[in-house]
N, C-alpha and C positions, 0 to 999 in steps of 0.2 A: 170802826177805829180798833187801831188793837192797841192793847196793856200791854207797853214793852217787859212787863213784868208777867205777863202770859197769864194775868188773873180774869183779864174779862177780853171778850172777842164779839161786838157788834157791824155788819151790814146797819149803817144811817143811811136814810135817803134826808138830804136835804128839803126842807119846805120853802127857803127863803138863800139867798145867794145876791152880796149885794158889795160891791166893790166900793174900799173907803178912802183908798190912798193908791195915786200911782208915783213912782219916782224913776229919775235918772241914777243908776249907784256906779259911776265907773262906764262900762263897758255892758254892764247889766240894767235890764230893767225888771223895774219889782215892782208887783200890781196885788195890793193887800186886798184882803177880802172879808166882810163878815158872812158867817154862817148861822142861818137858826134850821133846826132836827127835834125832832124828837126820839126818844129814845126810851126805853124797856127800861132800863138800869137808873136808877133815881142819882146816882154819883155821875154819869156820864150827863144826863138832862142837865146840871149844875154846871155845867163846865160853861166859860166862855168863851170858843173856838170862830178859827178865821184860820185863813191859808193866806198863804204867801206865794204869788206865782212868779218863777223867776226867766227871764228869755234875756238872748241874747242877741249883739247888736241887729243881726239878722233876722230878730222876732222868733225866733224858734223856741218853744217853750223848754227849760231844760229840767228843768223841777217844779213839782209843789209842795210843799212844806206845810205842817199842822202849826198853827200857831196857838197859843193858847196865853191870855191874859196879854194880849198885842207883839210876843216876843216866843221863841221854838219850844216845844212841850218837849219837854225829858220821860213823858209817862207815858205819852201814847203817840201815831202814827194813823196817817192814813189806809185806808185797803185800796186795792187796785180801783175796785167799784165804784168807792168814794173819790178816789182824784180822780178818776171818768168825768163822774158828774160835775166837776168842777171846770173841766177844760171841755166837757160840751157846753155848759152855762159861757165860758169865755170865747169861745168859737162861736154862740151865735150874739153876743154882743159884739162882736168886732167882725162882720161879715163888710 
């Protein structure tokens, strides 16, 4: 995860990804997930994070957003590698 204040950077490996909610929001489909991971940084380990996957009407993935306490995180963002883990999980679940 990337700390947007540039105090921390760490590549996390997710040990568990679980879909918690799927909803239609106008022309978008939202999929919310819970994420489990282990971090070497205690502050990061204490976070309860998830991901919001946003799809258009053609089911094309448009965005992967880090959620902290079920809302957008102002302090952290996913790295490209972390986003790829989530995208691969989604494709493995929706074949």
